[in-house]
C-alpha positions in Angstrom: -23.3 -2.0 -7.0 -24.0 -4.7 -4.5 -25.1 -3.6 -1.0 -25.2 -5.8 2.2 -28.4 -6.2 4.2 -27.4 -3.6 6.7 -26.8 -1.0 4.1 -30.2 -1.8 2.5 -32.0 -1.3 5.8 -30.1 2.0 6.4 -31.1 3.2 2.9 -34.7 2.9 4.1 -34.2 4.5 7.5 -31.3 7.0 7.0 -33.3 9.7 5.3 -35.4 9.9 8.5 -32.2 11.1 10.2 -32.2 13.9 7.7 -36.0 14.7 7.8 -35.4 18.3 8.6 -33.9 18.8 5.2 -37.1 17.7 3.4 -37.7 14.2 1.9 -36.2 14.9 -1.6 -33.1 16.6 -0.3 -32.7 14.0 2.5 -32.7 11.1 0.0 -30.2 13.0 -2.3 -27.9 13.6 0.6 -28.0 10.0 1.8 -27.4 8.9 -1.8 -24.3 11.1 -2.0 -23.0 9.8 1.3 -23.6 6.2 0.2 -21.8 6.7 -3.1 -18.8 8.2 -1.4 -18.7 5.4 1.1 -18.9 2.8 -1.7 -16.1 4.5 -3.6 -13.9 4.4 -0.4 -14.7 0.7 0.2 -13.9 -0.2 -3.4 -10.5 1.6 -3.0 -9.7 -0.5 0.1 -10.6 2.0 2.8 -12.5 0.4 5.7 -15.7 2.3 6.5 -17.8 0.8 9.2 -21.6 1.0 9.5 -21.1 3.1 12.6 -19.1 5.6 10.6 -21.7 5.8 7.9 -24.4 6.5 10.5 -22.1 9.2 12.0 -21.9 10.8 8.6 -25.6 10.8 8.2 -26.1 12.4 11.7 -23.4 15.0 10.9 -25.2 15.9 7.7 -28.4 16.5 9.6 -26.9 19.3 11.8 -24.9 21.2 9.1 -25.7 23.3 6.1 -25.5 20.7 3.4 -25.7 23.5 0.7 -22.3 24.6 1.9 -19.9 22.3 0.0 -17.0 22.8 2.4 -19.1 22.1 5.5 -20.4 19.0 3.9 -17.0 17.8 2.8 -15.5 18.3 6.2 -18.4 16.6 8.0 -18.0 13.5 5.8 -14.2 13.6 6.0 -14.2 13.7 9.8 -16.7 10.8 10.1 -15.7 8.5 7.2 -11.9 8.8 7.3 -9.7 7.8 10.3 -6.3 7.6 8.7 -4.1 10.3 7.2 -3.1 8.2 4.2 -6.7 7.7 3.2 -7.4 11.4 2.7 -6.4 11.5 -1.0 -8.8 8.7 -1.7 -11.6 10.5 0.2 -11.0 13.8 -1.7 -11.0 12.0 -5.0 -14.3 10.2 -4.2 -15.9 13.4 -2.9 -14.9 15.5 -5.9 -16.0 12.8 -8.4 -19.4 12.3 -6.6 -20.3 16.0 -5.9 -18.9 18.0 -8.8 -19.5 21.7 -8.5 -21.2 23.4 -11.4 -19.4 26.5 -12.5 -21.5 29.5 -13.1 -21.7 30.6 -16.7 -23.9 33.6 -17.5 -25.5 34.4 -20.8 -28.5 33.5 -22.8 -28.8 32.4 -26.4 -27.9 28.9 -27.7 -25.1 28.6 -30.1 -25.5 27.4 -33.7 -23.8 24.0 -34.2 -21.3 24.0 -37.1 -19.9 20.5 -36.8 -16.5 21.6 -35.8 -15.7 21.3 -32.0 -13.5 24.3 -32.0 -16.1 26.5 -33.8 -18.9 25.2 -31.5 -16.9 26.1 -28.5 -16.2 29.6 -29.7 -20.0 30.1 -30.3 -20.9 28.6 -26.9 -18.4 31.0 -25.2 -20.0 33.8 -27.0 -23.5 32.9 -25.8 -22.5 31.6 -22.4 -24.8 28.6 -22.7 -24.0 26.3 -19.8 -25.7 23.3 -21.4 -23.9 23.6 -24.6 -20.5 24.1 -22.8 -21.1 21.0 -20.7 -22.0 18.9 -23.8 -19.0 20.2 -25.7 -16.7 19.6 -22.7 -17.9 15.9 -22.6 -17.3 15.6 -26.3 -13.8 17.0 -25.9 -13.0 14.5 -23.1 -14.3 11.7 -25.2 -12.2 12.7 -28.2 -8.9 13.8 -26.5 -8.5 12.4 -23.0 -7.6 8.8 -23.9 -10.0 7.3 -21.5 -11.3 4.6 -23.9 -8.2 2.4 -23.7 -7.5 -0.4 -21.1 -4.6 1.5 -19.5 -6.0 4.4 -17.4 -3.7 6.9 -15.8 -4.1 9.6 -13.2 -6.5 12.5 -13.6 -3.8 15.0 -14.4 -2.5 13.0 -17.3 -6.0 12.8 -19.0 -6.8 16.4 -18.2 -3.5 17.6 -19.7 -4.2 15.7 -22.9 -7.6 17.2 -23.3 -6.6 20.8 -22.5 -3.6 20.7 -24.8 -5.8 19.6 -27.8 -8.4 22.2 -27.0 -5.8 25.0 -26.9 -7.7 27.4 -24.6 -5.5 30.3 -25.5 -6.5 30.0 -29.1 -10.1 29.7 -28.2 -10.0 32.9 -26.1 -8.3 34.7 -28.9 -10.9 33.7 -31.5 -13.7 34.5 -29.1 -12.4 38.0 -28.5 -12.0 38.6 -32.2 -15.6 37.4 -32.8 -17.0 39.5 -30.0 -15.3 42.6 -31.4 -17.2 42.2 -34.7 -20.5 43.0 -33.0 -21.8 45.8 -30.8 -23.4 43.5 -28.2 -20.7 41.0 -27.8 -19.5 39.8 -24.4 -16.6 41.6 -22.7 -13.2 40.1 -22.3 -13.8 39.6 -18.7 -16.9 37.6 -19.4 -15.2 35.5 -22.0 -12.3 34.8 -19.6 -14.8 33.7 -16.9 -16.6 31.4 -19.4 -13.4 29.9 -20.5 -12.5 29.2 -16.9 -15.9 27.6 -16.5 -15.2 25.4 -19.6 -12.0 24.3 -18.0 -13.9 23.4 -14.9 -16.4 21.4 -16.9 -13.6 19.4 -18.5 -12.1 18.7 -15.1 -15.6 17.5 -13.9 -16.1 15.3 -16.9 -12.6 13.7 -16.6 -13.2 12.9 -12.9 -16.7 11.6 -13.6 -15.5 9.2 -16.3 -12.5 8.1 -14.2 -14.9 7.3 -11.3 -17.3 5.4 -13.7 -14.3 3.4 -15.0 -13.3 2.5 -11.4 -10.1 4.4 -12.0 -10.3 5.6 -8.4 -8.8 2.2 -7.7 -5.4 3.8 -8.7 -5.7 5.6 -5.4 -6.6 2.4 -3.7 -5.1 1.7 -0.3 -2.8 -1.3 -1.0 -3.1 -4.5 0.9 0.1 -4.3 2.9 0.5 -8.1 2.6 1.0 -7.8 -1.1 3.3 -4.8 -1.3 6.5 -5.6 -3.1 9.5 -4.5 -0.9 11.6 -3.8 -4.0 9.0 -1.8 -5.9 7.2 0.0 -3.0 6.5 3.7 -3.3 7.5 6.0 -0.3 3.9 6.0 0.8 3.8 2.2 0.7 7.1 2.0 2.6 5.6 4.2 5.3 2.6 1.9 5.4 4.9 -1.1 5.8 6.8 0.5 8.7 3.5 1.1 10.5 2.5 -2.6 10.2 5.6 -4.0 11.9 4.2 -4.0 15.4 0.7 -5.1 14.5 2.2 -7.9 12.4 4.6 -8.9 15.2 1.6 -9.2 17.6 -0.3 -11.3 15.1 2.6 -13.6 14.4 3.5 -13.9 18.2 -0.1 -15.0 18.9 0.1 -17.6 16.2 3.5 -18.9 17.3 2.2 -19.1 20.9 -0.9 -21.1 19.8 1.3 -23.4 17.7 3.8 -23.9 20.5 0.9 -24.7 22.9 -0.5 -27.2 20.5 2.8 -28.9 19.9 3.6 -29.0 23.6 0.3 -30.8 24.5 1.1 -34.3 25.9 0.5 -37.2 23.6 -0.2 -40.8 24.5 2.9 -42.9 23.9 1.4 -46.3 22.8 4.5 -48.5 23.3 5.1 -47.5 26.9 1.3 -47.5 27.6 0.9 -51.1 26.3 3.9 -52.2 28.3 2.3 -50.8 31.5 -1.0 -52.4 30.7 0.5 -55.9 31.2 0.5 -55.3 34.9 -3.4 -54.8 34.7 -4.3 -57.6 32.5 -4.0 -55.7 29.3 -6.2 -52.9 30.4 -4.5 -49.5 29.7 -5.1 -48.0 33.2 -1.8 -46.2 33.5 -1.3 -44.0 30.4 2.2 -43.0 29.4 2.6 -39.6 27.8 5.2 -38.1 25.6 5.7 -34.4 26.4 7.7 -32.8 23.6 10.2 -30.2 24.5 9.7 -27.0 22.6 12.9 -25.2 21.7 12.7 -21.6 20.6 15.3 -20.9 18.0 18.4 -18.7 18.6 18.5 -16.4 15.5 21.5 -14.7 13.9 20.4 -12.3 11.1 22.8 -10.9 8.4 21.0 -8.3 6.4 22.3 -6.5 3.3 21.4 -2.8 3.6 22.8 -1.7 0.2 20.7 -0.2 -2.5 17.2 -1.3 -3.1 17.2 -4.3 -0.6 17.8 -1.9 2.3 14.1 -1.3 3.0 13.4 -5.1 3.1 16.3 -5.6 5.5 15.1 -2.8 7.7 11.6 -4.2 7.9 12.8 -7.8 8.5 15.1 -6.9 11.3 12.5 -4.7 13.1 9.9 -7.5 12.8 12.2 -10.1 14.3 13.1 -7.9 17.2 9.4 -7.0 17.8 8.9 -10.7 18.2 11.3 -10.8 21.2 8.9 -12.8 23.4 8.6 -15.6 20.9 12.1 -15.3 19.5 14.1 -14.4 22.6 17.6 -14.7 21.3 18.1 -12.5 18.2 21.4 -11.0 17.2 21.3 -8.8 14.1 24.2 -7.8 11.8 24.1 -5.5 8.8 26.5 -5.3 5.9 27.5 -3.6 2.7 31.1 -4.5 2.0 31.8 -4.7 5.7 29.8 -6.2 8.6 28.9 -4.9 12.0 26.4 -5.9 14.8 23.4 -3.6 15.3 21.7 -5.6 18.1 22.5 -2.9 20.7 21.1 -0.2 18.4 17.8 -2.0 18.1 17.6 -2.5 21.8 18.2 1.1 22.7 15.9 2.6 19.9 13.8 -0.2 18.4 11.6 2.0 16.2 14.3 4.2 14.6 16.5 1.8 12.6 17.5 4.1 9.7 19.8 2.9 7.0 21.7 6.3 6.8 22.2 6.2 10.6 23.6 2.6 10.4 26.0 3.6 7.6 27.2 6.6 9.6 27.6 4.9 13.0 28.7 1.4 12.1 31.4 -0.4 10.1 29.1 -1.7 7.4 31.1 0.1 4.7 34.8 -0.8 4.8 36.0 0.0 1.3 34.1 1.1 -1.8 30.6 0.9 -0.4 29.5 -1.7 -3.1 28.2 -5.1 -2.0 30.9 -7.7 -1.5 29.3 -10.9 0.0 32.6 -12.8 0.0 34.4 -10.2 2.1 31.4 -9.8 4.4 31.2 -13.6 5.1 34.9 -13.7 5.8 34.7 -10.7 8.1 31.7 -12.2 9.9 33.3 -15.6 10.5 36.5 -14.0 11.8 34.9 -11.5 14.2 31.6 -13.1 15.2 32.1 -16.9 15.1 31.2 -17.0 18.8 27.6 -16.2 17.8 27.3 -19.5 16.0 26.4 -22.8 17.7 24.5 -26.0 17.2 21.2 -24.4 18.3 21.6 -21.3 16.1 19.5 -20.6 13.0 21.2 -18.1 10.6 19.1 -16.0 8.3 20.8 -14.1 5.5 18.7 -11.4 3.9 20.0 -10.1 0.6 20.0 -10.3 -3.2 23.4 -12.1 -3.5 24.6 -9.5 -5.9 28.3 -9.2 -5.3 29.4 -6.9 -8.1 31.4 -9.6 -9.8 33.6 -10.2 -6.7 34.6 -13.7 -5.3 31.5 -15.0 -3.5 33.7 -17.2 -1.2 31.1 -20.0 -1.1 33.5 -22.2 1.0 33.0 -19.7 4.0 29.2 -20.1 3.8 29.8 -23.9 3.9 31.9 -23.5 7.0 29.1 -21.3 8.6 26.5 -23.9 7.8 28.5 -26.6 9.5 28.6 -24.7 12.7 24.8 -24.0 13.0 21.5 -25.8 13.1 19.9 -24.2 10.1 20.9 -21.6 7.5 18.3 -19.9 5.4 18.8 -17.3 2.6 15.9 -14.9 2.1 16.0 -13.1 -1.3 13.7 -10.1 -1.9 14.1 -10.3 -5.6 11.7 -12.2 -7.9 13.0 -15.7 -8.5 13.0 -15.0 -12.3 15.8 -12.5 -11.7 18.0 -14.9 -9.7 21.4 -15.6 -11.4 21.0 -12.7 -13.7 23.8 -10.2 -14.2 26.0 -10.3 -11.0 23.6 -12.5 -8.9 25.4 -15.6 -7.6 22.5 -17.0 -5.5 22.7 -20.5 -7.1 26.4 -20.8 -6.0 25.3 -20.1 -2.3 22.2 -22.4 -2.5 24.0 -25.7 -1.8 25.3 -24.4 1.6 21.7 -23.3 2.7 19.0 -25.3 4.2 16.7 -23.4 1.9 16.6 -20.3 -0.4 13.4 -18.5 -0.1 11.8 -15.7 -2.2 10.5 -13.1 0.2 9.2 -10.2 -1.8 6.1 -9.4 0.2 4.9 -9.3 3.8 2.7 -12.3 3.3 5.7 -14.4 2.2 7.8 -13.1 5.1 5.1 -13.9 7.7 4.8 -17.4 6.4 8.5 -17.9 6.7 8.7 -16.5 10.2 5.9 -19.0 11.2 7.9 -21.9 9.7 10.7 -21.2 12.0 8.9 -22.5 15.0 
C-alpha cells in the first residue's frame, strides 16, 4: 500500500498523540486508523490529512478498548457524508473484527473430515481450532477464489448453507450426551454462534484482502450511467446538479471572456499604417460579439429515460446566468411546457408530479414521437426562431408509430441548430423500435449522452 510523504511523517509522529495509551497500544491504534483510512480512500471516499489527525486526537481521549466508542470516534471524524457510512462500516468491521468468546479447554482430535473436526471443536470449545476450521470452510465453500466477487451476504450464505449449522448442533448434542462431562446444550449453542461469527469475520477479512470493498466504492458521479443508475446513484446525481452548474458556468464565462477579447485585424491595421509611412501606429481591433444561445428543450420523461431528462433540464435551468433564455417542454405521447414549474420550484422537478399536473400524457401513455412533434409545432411554433437552439433529449423509441420525420425537418428549418441527445448506448440505436437514424438527417448532430461527463462536454460546446 503506497503512502504519500505526509502520511509517512504522520506515521512517525501520530503515536505521540496517543502516548497516554502506551507505545505498543498507540502504534496499534494508529495502524488501525491508517488501515481504515486507506480502505476508505480506495473506495473513493475523500479523507483529508486534517480528518486523519482529528481521528488520532479523538482516539487519545476515549476508551479505545470500547469498540463502540472507537467506532463512533472514527466515524465522526473520518466520514462527512451520509452515503459514505456503509463504506466506513464495512472498512471498520473488516479491519477490527471482534473475537467471539469461546470457553473450553482441550484440543480436538483431527479426523480429516471438516464436519467431524467441527463437531469435536465444538465439544472442546477450542477457539484456535474453531478459527482455523472456519477459515477452511470459507476457503472451500464461499466461492471467493473466482474473479467475480459478490457481496458479503452472498459468500456468507454459501458457506453457512454448506456447513449446515443445525446438523452440526444436533451431532454435537448427541456426542455430548454419550459422556458424563460433556458440555451443556447452552454451551454448545454459544460455541456454534461463535463459529458463525468466526465465519463472518473470515469472509469479511478475505473480501477486504481482495479489495472487494470496492463494491461499496463511492462512484465517480461523472461516470454514472443515467440508464443503469441505482437509486443511491440517482440521488447522488441530483445532489451534483448545482455544483456541476457552477463549474460549467465558470468555464463558460472564462471561454466567453477569452473569445470576446479584442484581436488585431491585420487588413485594416495595414491600411491605416499607410498614413504613417507603413508604421502600424494605429491598430485596428476586431471585437467579436458573443451571442448566448436561446434554448428550447424537449425532454422525453417516459420510462427509463425520465431520470436523464430530469437531470438535464435541472442542469440547464441552474445555468440561467450563462444560458438566460431556456424554455423547457416535457412529453410522453403529449407535450406541455414546464418552464413555469421550474421557475417556481427549481429543485423539485418530479416526473410523477409532471405527469399529474401537465398534458404530457394525451392518449395511451406510451411514447409517440410523431404525435409529440406535431403537437409541439402546432402549439409552440412561436418559441422557434433564427437564434434558437433546439435540444431533444430522448431515446427515439416510438413504439412502432409513425415518426413524422418531415415535421422535424420543418422544425430544423426554423431554428439555428437542432441537436438530439440520446442517453442510450450507441450500440443500441436503431434496435427494436428505435428510429434515431431516421431523425438524424434533420439534426445538426446526434450525440450519445449517457454520463455526466458527456453531458458537461456537450453543454460547453453550446457556447
